[in-house]
C-alpha positions as CSV (number, residue, x, y, z in Angstrom):
1,M,-44.2,150.7,-31.3
2,L,-41.5,152.5,-29.2
3,T,-43.5,155.2,-27.4
4,P,-42.3,157.9,-25.1
5,A,-44.1,156.3,-22.2
6,Q,-42.3,153.0,-22.8
7,I,-38.9,154.8,-23.1
8,I,-39.5,156.6,-19.8
9,R,-40.6,153.5,-18.0
10,V,-37.8,151.1,-19.2
11,V,-35.0,153.6,-19.1
12,G,-36.1,154.9,-15.8
13,A,-36.0,151.4,-14.4
14,A,-32.6,150.8,-15.8
15,L,-31.2,153.9,-14.2
16,E,-32.8,153.0,-10.9
17,E,-31.2,149.5,-11.1
18,D,-27.7,151.0,-11.9
19,A,-27.8,153.8,-9.2
20,P,-30.4,152.9,-6.6
21,W,-28.9,155.3,-4.1
22,G,-27.0,157.6,-6.5
23,D,-23.6,157.3,-8.1
24,L,-21.2,157.0,-5.3
25,T,-18.1,157.5,-7.3
26,S,-19.2,160.7,-9.1
27,T,-20.7,162.3,-6.0
28,T,-17.6,161.5,-3.9
29,L,-14.9,162.5,-6.4
30,L,-16.4,165.2,-8.6
31,P,-17.2,168.7,-7.5
32,A,-20.9,169.5,-7.7
33,D,-20.4,172.3,-10.0
34,A,-18.1,170.5,-12.5
35,T,-19.2,170.4,-16.1
36,A,-18.3,168.2,-19.0
37,T,-18.8,167.7,-22.7
38,A,-18.7,164.2,-24.1
39,D,-19.1,162.6,-27.6
40,L,-20.7,159.3,-28.6
41,V,-18.0,157.9,-30.9
42,A,-18.3,154.9,-33.1
43,R,-15.4,152.4,-32.7
44,E,-16.7,150.4,-35.7
45,A,-19.0,150.8,-38.7
46,G,-22.7,150.1,-38.2
47,V,-26.3,151.3,-38.5
48,F,-27.6,153.6,-35.8
49,S,-30.6,153.1,-33.6
50,G,-31.8,154.4,-30.3
51,G,-31.3,158.2,-30.5
52,E,-34.4,158.9,-28.3
53,V,-33.4,156.3,-25.8
54,F,-29.9,157.6,-25.6
55,T,-31.3,161.1,-24.9
56,A,-33.7,159.8,-22.4
57,A,-31.0,158.3,-20.2
58,F,-29.5,161.7,-19.6
59,A,-32.8,163.7,-19.4
60,L,-34.2,161.3,-16.8
61,T,-31.1,161.8,-14.7
62,D,-30.8,165.5,-15.1
63,A,-33.1,167.6,-17.3
64,R,-30.4,170.3,-17.6
65,V,-28.1,168.0,-19.5
66,S,-28.0,168.9,-23.2
67,V,-27.9,166.0,-25.8
68,D,-27.5,166.6,-29.5
69,V,-27.9,163.5,-31.6
70,H,-26.1,163.9,-35.0
71,V,-27.5,161.0,-36.8
72,G,-31.0,159.5,-37.3
73,D,-32.1,156.0,-36.6
74,G,-31.3,153.9,-39.7
75,D,-28.3,156.0,-40.7
76,E,-25.0,154.3,-41.4
77,F,-21.8,155.4,-39.8
78,A,-18.1,154.7,-40.0
79,P,-15.4,154.2,-37.3
80,G,-14.5,157.5,-35.7
81,D,-17.8,159.2,-36.5
82,V,-19.3,161.3,-33.7
83,L,-22.9,160.2,-33.4
84,A,-24.0,162.5,-30.5
85,S,-22.7,165.1,-28.1
86,V,-23.7,165.6,-24.5
87,S,-22.9,168.6,-22.2
88,G,-23.8,169.6,-18.7
89,S,-23.1,168.4,-15.1
90,A,-20.2,166.0,-15.1
91,R,-21.8,164.1,-12.3
92,S,-25.0,163.6,-14.2
93,I,-23.3,162.7,-17.5
94,L,-21.2,160.0,-15.8
95,T,-24.1,158.6,-13.9
96,S,-26.1,158.1,-17.0
97,E,-23.2,157.0,-19.2
98,R,-23.5,153.2,-18.9
99,I,-27.2,153.0,-19.2
100,A,-27.2,155.3,-22.3
101,L,-24.5,153.2,-23.9
102,N,-26.1,149.8,-23.1
103,F,-29.2,150.8,-24.9
104,V,-27.7,152.4,-27.9
105,Q,-25.0,149.7,-28.4
106,R,-27.7,147.0,-28.2
107,M,-30.1,148.7,-30.5
108,S,-27.4,149.6,-33.0
109,G,-26.1,146.1,-33.0
110,I,-29.6,144.8,-33.9
111,A,-30.0,147.4,-36.6
112,T,-26.6,146.6,-38.1
113,L,-27.3,142.8,-38.2
114,T,-30.8,143.4,-39.6
115,S,-29.3,145.6,-42.4
116,S,-26.9,142.7,-43.3
117,Y,-29.8,140.4,-43.8
118,V,-31.7,143.0,-45.8
119,R,-28.7,143.6,-48.1
120,A,-28.3,139.9,-48.6
121,I,-31.7,139.5,-50.2
122,D,-31.6,142.7,-52.3
123,G,-33.3,142.2,-55.5
124,T,-35.9,139.7,-54.3
125,S,-39.5,140.3,-53.3
126,A,-39.0,138.9,-49.8
127,R,-38.9,140.9,-46.6
128,I,-36.9,140.2,-43.5
129,A,-39.0,140.1,-40.3
130,D,-38.2,139.6,-36.6
131,T,-39.8,137.1,-34.2
132,R,-40.8,137.1,-30.5
133,K,-37.4,135.9,-29.5
134,T,-36.7,139.2,-27.8
135,T,-35.2,140.2,-24.4
136,P,-38.1,140.2,-21.9
137,G,-39.1,143.8,-21.3
138,L,-37.2,145.2,-24.2
139,R,-39.3,144.0,-27.1
140,A,-40.4,147.5,-28.3
141,F,-36.8,148.7,-28.2
142,E,-35.4,145.7,-30.1
143,R,-38.1,145.7,-32.7
144,H,-37.6,149.4,-33.2
145,A,-34.0,148.6,-33.9
146,V,-35.1,145.9,-36.5
147,R,-37.0,148.7,-38.3
148,S,-34.0,150.9,-38.2
149,G,-32.1,148.2,-40.0
150,G,-34.6,148.0,-42.8
151,G,-36.5,144.9,-41.4
152,Y,-40.1,144.4,-40.6
153,N,-41.9,143.4,-37.4
154,H,-43.8,140.2,-36.9
155,R,-46.8,140.1,-34.5
156,H,-46.0,142.1,-31.5
157,S,-47.5,139.7,-29.0
158,L,-49.6,136.6,-28.5
159,S,-52.6,139.0,-28.5
160,D,-52.1,140.4,-32.0
161,A,-52.7,137.4,-34.3
162,V,-53.5,133.7,-34.4
163,M,-50.3,131.7,-35.1
164,A,-50.7,128.0,-34.8
165,K,-47.4,126.3,-34.5
166,D,-46.3,122.6,-34.2
167,N,-47.2,122.3,-30.5
168,H,-50.7,123.8,-31.1
169,L,-51.3,121.3,-34.0
170,A,-50.0,118.4,-31.9
171,V,-52.6,119.3,-29.1
172,L,-55.4,119.6,-31.8
173,Q,-54.5,116.2,-33.3
174,R,-54.3,114.5,-29.9
175,S,-57.7,115.9,-29.1
176,G,-59.1,114.5,-32.3
177,Q,-60.0,117.8,-33.9
178,D,-59.8,118.3,-37.6
179,L,-57.4,121.2,-38.4
180,A,-59.2,122.6,-41.3
181,G,-62.5,122.6,-39.4
182,A,-60.9,124.1,-36.3
183,L,-59.4,126.9,-38.4
184,R,-62.8,127.6,-40.1
185,E,-64.5,127.7,-36.7
186,A,-61.9,130.1,-35.3
187,L,-62.3,132.4,-38.2
188,R,-66.0,132.5,-37.6
189,H,-65.4,134.1,-34.2
190,L,-62.4,136.2,-34.9
191,P,-62.6,139.9,-36.0
192,H,-62.2,140.2,-39.7
193,T,-59.0,142.2,-39.2
194,T,-57.2,139.3,-37.3
195,H,-54.5,137.6,-39.3
196,V,-54.2,133.8,-39.1
197,V,-50.8,132.0,-39.6
198,V,-50.3,128.3,-39.5
199,E,-47.0,126.6,-39.4
200,V,-46.3,123.4,-41.5
201,D,-43.2,121.2,-41.8
202,R,-44.3,119.0,-44.6
203,L,-45.7,119.7,-48.1
204,D,-48.7,117.4,-47.6
205,Q,-50.0,119.6,-44.7
206,I,-50.4,122.6,-47.0
207,E,-53.8,121.8,-48.6
208,T,-55.4,121.2,-45.2
209,V,-54.2,124.5,-43.9
210,L,-55.4,126.4,-47.0
211,A,-58.8,124.6,-46.8
212,G,-59.1,126.0,-43.3
213,G,-58.6,129.6,-44.6
214,A,-55.2,130.5,-43.2
215,H,-53.9,133.9,-44.4
216,T,-50.2,132.9,-44.1
217,V,-48.6,129.5,-44.4
218,L,-45.3,129.3,-42.4
219,L,-43.0,126.8,-44.0
220,D,-40.7,125.8,-41.2
221,N,-37.3,124.2,-41.8
222,F,-38.0,123.2,-45.4
223,A,-35.2,122.3,-47.7
224,L,-34.9,124.7,-50.6
225,D,-36.4,122.4,-53.2
226,D,-39.4,121.7,-50.9
227,L,-39.7,125.4,-50.0
228,R,-39.8,126.2,-53.7
229,A,-42.4,123.6,-54.3
230,G,-44.5,124.9,-51.3
231,V,-44.4,128.4,-52.6
232,A,-45.6,127.2,-56.0
233,L,-48.3,125.1,-54.5
234,I,-49.7,127.9,-52.3
235,G,-49.5,130.4,-55.2
236,D,-51.7,133.4,-54.5
237,R,-54.0,131.6,-52.1
238,A,-52.1,132.8,-49.0
239,Q,-49.0,134.6,-48.0
240,T,-45.9,132.4,-47.6
241,E,-43.3,132.7,-44.8
242,A,-40.1,130.8,-44.3
243,S,-38.4,130.1,-40.9
244,G,-35.8,127.8,-39.5
245,G,-32.2,127.5,-40.6
246,V,-32.0,131.1,-41.6
247,N,-28.5,132.7,-41.4
248,L,-26.5,135.1,-43.6
249,D,-25.2,132.1,-45.6
250,T,-28.6,130.7,-46.4
251,V,-31.0,133.7,-46.5
252,A,-30.3,134.6,-50.2
253,G,-31.2,131.1,-51.3
254,I,-34.4,131.1,-49.2
255,A,-35.4,134.5,-50.7
256,A,-34.8,133.2,-54.2
257,T,-37.6,130.6,-53.8
258,G,-40.2,133.4,-54.0
259,V,-41.3,133.3,-50.4
260,D,-42.9,136.5,-49.2
261,V,-41.5,136.7,-45.6
262,I,-38.4,135.3,-44.0
263,S,-38.6,135.4,-40.2
264,V,-35.2,135.5,-38.4
265,G,-35.0,135.0,-34.6
266,A,-31.3,135.8,-34.7
267,L,-31.9,139.5,-35.4
268,T,-32.8,140.0,-31.7
269,H,-31.5,136.9,-29.9
270,S,-28.0,136.8,-31.4
271,A,-27.1,140.4,-32.3
272,R,-23.8,141.6,-30.9
273,A,-23.7,145.0,-29.2
274,L,-21.7,147.5,-31.3
275,D,-18.6,149.1,-29.9
276,L,-19.6,152.7,-29.2
277,G,-17.9,154.9,-26.6
278,L,-18.7,158.1,-24.7
279,D,-15.5,160.1,-24.7
280,V,-15.2,163.2,-22.5
281,R,-13.8,166.0,-24.7
282,I,-10.8,167.9,-23.4
283,D,-11.1,171.4,-24.9
C-alpha cells in the first residue's frame, strides 16, 4: 500500500511546507562545508515503523546524505536503542530532521499501539483491523504502520468494497426499499470479487442481512452477550466483525466471543507519537 511514489509525493510536500524558501537558521549559522553524524535514538520502548519514509526525508533534501536504518518495520526496540544513523551535510541533516522525525514518531506510535491490541487478543482467532479514521493524506503511511504492529487493513477507500452502515440503511428504509432485495440487486451488478459488508446494531437485523447475501456482518456496539449470540447465529454463513466500544480493556472479551475481525478506529485516530530523537554525535 505504501509505494515509493506515495512516499516521494507526501514527504516532498511536507519538506516544502516546512522549508518553502530553505532553512534560514542552518544556512545562516552553519558553514556550507560542515558535516555531521546523527543517530535516531529511542527515548522509550516501542515497535518501529517508517524506515523508508525516514530515509526519504533526507534523500529528497540532499541525495548525498547517507542513512543507515538499523531496524526493520515491525521490530521492537528499547529505550536507548539506536534505530538509524545519518551522516552528511550538517545543513541538509538539520533541514530534514523535523520532517523525518514527525513521520517516524507518528508511524512508530501507531505500530506500538496496534501491537498492544494484537497482544491483548493473543490465543484467539480474531484479527485486529484499522478503519478509515486516518489523517487525510496520510492513510497509506498510517495503515502501513498498522501492518508493522501486526494488525490488518480494512478497505482502503470507499471504492474498494460495499459497506452499508447505519446511515445507508436509514436512507434505504426511508425510501421504502427492502434491504435484502437491495443487497441482492447490488450483488447482481457488482464484480464477483467485490466484498459486501453490512452493519447491524440489533440481533433481529441479522437474518435480513444474510438473506441479502452479505459477505460480512458488522456487529456494531453490541453487548458481549448479544455479540456472542450474533456470532453463533451467523455461524459460517458470513464473516463476523465487531466494532464500537473497543479499547485495550475490552478487546480481549470481544475477541473471546468468536468474532472474526475487530475493527479499531483508535489505532490511527488516537495513537500517541513515540518519543524518538535525532542526536548529533560528537566524536
